[in-house]
C-alpha positions as CSV (number, residue, x, y, z in Angstrom):
1,X,6.5,-24.3,-19.8
2,X,3.9,-21.7,-18.9
3,X,3.0,-23.6,-15.7
4,X,6.7,-23.7,-14.6
5,X,7.1,-20.0,-15.2
6,X,3.9,-19.2,-13.3
7,X,5.1,-21.3,-10.3
8,X,8.6,-19.7,-10.5
9,X,7.3,-16.2,-10.6
10,X,4.8,-16.8,-7.8
11,X,7.4,-18.6,-5.7
12,X,9.8,-15.6,-6.1
13,X,7.0,-13.2,-4.9
14,X,6.1,-15.5,-2.0
15,X,9.7,-16.1,-0.9
16,X,10.4,-12.4,-0.9
17,X,7.2,-11.7,1.0
18,X,8.2,-14.4,3.6
19,X,11.7,-12.9,4.0
20,X,10.3,-9.4,4.4
21,X,7.5,-10.3,6.9
22,X,9.5,-12.7,9.0
23,X,12.4,-10.2,9.1
24,X,10.1,-7.4,10.2
25,X,8.6,-9.6,12.9
26,X,12.0,-10.8,14.1
27,X,13.2,-7.2,14.3
28,X,10.3,-6.3,16.6
29,X,10.5,-9.4,18.7
30,X,14.3,-9.9,19.2
31,X,14.0,-10.8,22.9
32,X,11.3,-13.4,22.4
33,X,12.1,-17.1,22.7
34,X,9.1,-18.1,20.5
35,X,9.8,-18.1,16.7
36,X,7.1,-15.6,16.0
37,X,8.3,-14.7,12.5
38,X,7.8,-18.2,11.2
39,X,4.6,-18.6,13.2
40,X,3.2,-15.4,11.7
41,X,4.1,-16.4,8.2
42,X,2.5,-19.8,8.6
43,X,-0.7,-18.4,10.1
44,X,-1.1,-15.6,7.6
45,X,-0.3,-18.1,4.8
46,X,-3.1,-20.4,6.1
47,X,-5.5,-17.5,6.3
48,X,-4.8,-16.4,2.7
49,X,-5.0,-19.9,1.3
50,X,-8.3,-20.4,3.3
51,X,-9.7,-17.2,1.8
52,X,-8.6,-18.1,-1.7
53,X,-9.7,-21.7,-1.3
54,X,-13.1,-20.6,-0.2
55,X,-13.5,-18.4,-3.3
56,X,-12.5,-21.4,-5.5
57,X,-15.0,-23.7,-3.8
58,X,-17.9,-21.3,-3.4
59,X,-17.6,-19.3,-6.6
60,X,-15.2,-21.3,-8.8
61,X,-12.9,-18.2,-8.9
62,X,-9.6,-18.2,-10.8
63,X,-8.5,-20.1,-13.9
64,X,-6.2,-23.1,-13.6
65,X,-3.2,-21.0,-14.4
66,X,-4.2,-18.4,-11.8
67,X,-4.6,-21.1,-9.2
68,X,-1.2,-22.5,-10.0
69,X,0.3,-19.0,-9.7
70,X,-1.5,-18.2,-6.4
71,X,-1.5,-21.5,-4.6
72,X,1.6,-23.3,-5.7
73,X,3.6,-20.2,-6.6
74,X,2.9,-17.4,-4.2
75,X,1.5,-19.4,-1.2
76,X,4.1,-22.2,-1.7
77,X,6.9,-19.7,-1.8
78,X,5.5,-17.9,1.2
79,X,4.9,-21.0,3.3
80,X,4.3,-24.7,2.5
81,X,2.5,-24.9,5.8
82,X,-0.5,-23.4,4.2
83,X,-0.6,-26.3,1.7
84,X,-0.3,-28.7,4.6
85,X,-3.2,-26.9,6.3
86,X,-5.4,-26.9,3.2
87,X,-4.8,-30.6,2.6
88,X,-5.6,-31.5,6.2
89,X,-8.7,-29.2,6.1
90,X,-10.0,-31.0,2.9
91,X,-9.4,-34.4,4.6
92,X,-11.5,-33.2,7.6
93,X,-14.2,-31.9,5.3
94,X,-14.5,-35.3,3.8
95,X,-14.8,-36.8,7.3
96,X,-11.5,-38.6,6.8
97,X,-10.5,-37.9,10.4
98,X,-8.1,-40.8,10.9
99,X,-6.3,-40.0,7.6
100,X,-6.1,-36.3,8.6
101,X,-4.8,-37.1,12.0
102,X,-2.3,-39.6,10.6
103,X,-1.1,-37.0,8.1
104,X,-0.6,-34.3,10.8
105,X,1.1,-36.6,13.3
106,X,3.3,-38.3,10.7
107,X,4.2,-35.1,8.9
108,X,5.4,-33.5,12.1
109,X,7.1,-36.5,13.7
110,X,8.7,-38.0,10.6
111,X,9.7,-34.5,9.4
112,X,11.5,-33.8,12.7
113,X,13.1,-37.3,12.6
114,X,14.3,-36.6,9.0
115,X,15.7,-33.2,10.0
116,X,17.4,-34.8,13.0
117,X,18.9,-37.6,10.8
118,X,20.1,-35.1,8.2
119,X,21.6,-32.9,10.8
120,X,23.3,-35.8,12.5
121,X,24.8,-37.1,9.2
122,X,26.3,-33.8,8.4
123,X,27.6,-33.0,11.9
124,X,29.1,-36.5,12.4
125,X,31.3,-35.9,9.3
126,X,33.1,-32.8,10.7
């Protein structure tokens, strides 16, 4: 139960931070065609997870509960793209280049196909 509460609390914090940051960026880039708000959230999320992940690997920082709160909770609520980046990074560090490439390509392509399918199913029923 403690783990679930840690993830829920961190997720709430991360989600609110995402909403605030992407809203702020959108407000300042209304005329842009590029989705800078989401892009900024994803890049900042990756930077933060990289910094925290480096501390974990190099110095064994953070207890298991703190890692759950920070990585799964806050970072996951802020952006799951950071988890995708971290997993890909670890695959590359282990020289699993084909697996990493397959993960990146299949995640993007199949994710977009699933979105297209879901959207099509709903819009076909109207």
